[in-house]
C-alpha positions as CSV (number, residue, x, y, z in Angstrom):
1,M,-15.9,8.6,-7.2
2,N,-16.6,12.0,-5.7
3,E,-14.1,14.7,-4.9
4,Y,-13.7,13.6,-1.2
5,Q,-13.0,10.0,-2.2
6,K,-10.5,11.2,-4.9
7,Q,-8.6,13.3,-2.4
8,K,-8.6,10.5,0.2
9,R,-7.3,8.0,-2.4
10,D,-4.6,10.4,-3.5
11,N,-3.5,10.8,0.2
12,F,-3.3,7.0,0.6
13,I,-1.2,6.8,-2.6
14,K,1.2,9.4,-1.2
15,K,1.5,7.3,2.0
16,L,2.0,4.2,-0.2
17,V,4.9,5.9,-2.0
18,S,6.4,7.1,1.2
19,N,6.3,3.7,2.8
20,S,7.9,2.2,-0.4
21,R,10.8,4.6,0.0
22,A,11.1,3.8,3.7
23,I,11.3,0.1,2.8
24,L,13.9,0.7,0.1
25,T,16.1,2.8,2.3
26,N,15.9,0.5,5.3
27,Q,14.2,3.1,7.5
28,V,11.6,0.5,8.3
29,A,12.0,-3.3,8.4
30,I,10.6,-5.3,5.5
31,P,8.0,-7.2,7.5
32,L,6.6,-4.0,9.1
33,G,6.7,-2.1,5.8
34,V,4.9,-4.9,4.0
35,E,2.2,-5.0,6.7
36,K,1.7,-1.3,6.3
37,M,1.7,-1.6,2.5
38,H,-0.9,-4.3,2.7
39,K,-3.2,-2.1,4.8
40,L,-2.7,0.9,2.5
41,I,-3.5,-1.2,-0.6
42,L,-6.7,-2.5,1.0
43,W,-7.8,1.1,1.9
44,I,-7.1,2.2,-1.7
45,K,-8.9,-0.8,-3.2
46,H,-11.9,0.1,-1.1
47,I,-12.2,3.4,-2.9
48,E,-10.9,2.4,-6.3
49,P,-8.2,-0.1,-7.2
50,I,-4.9,0.9,-8.7
51,S,-4.9,-0.7,-12.1
52,D,-1.6,0.3,-13.7
53,I,0.8,-1.0,-11.0
54,D,1.2,-4.6,-10.0
55,L,1.2,-4.7,-6.2
56,S,0.5,-8.4,-5.9
57,I,4.0,-9.1,-4.4
58,F,2.9,-7.4,-1.2
59,D,-0.2,-9.6,-0.9
60,E,1.9,-12.7,-1.6
61,Y,4.5,-11.8,1.0
62,Y,1.9,-10.9,3.6
63,S,-0.1,-14.1,3.0
64,Q,3.1,-16.2,3.4
65,T,4.2,-14.5,6.6
66,E,0.8,-14.4,8.3
67,G,0.2,-18.2,7.7
């Protein structure tokens, strides 16, 4: 991973944390927050997956609501 990718990944992680806080404080509805979370996780995985945090709950919720 080069420096540009590292910086881009770090920015996505900051957005992920911000979105998590917005969901927890009800600033954004859960369905919309989970959809945004799903997109951010995919973008992060494209660069390098996050290995130390289990984010599977968002994929599970997203797959159940999209079906």
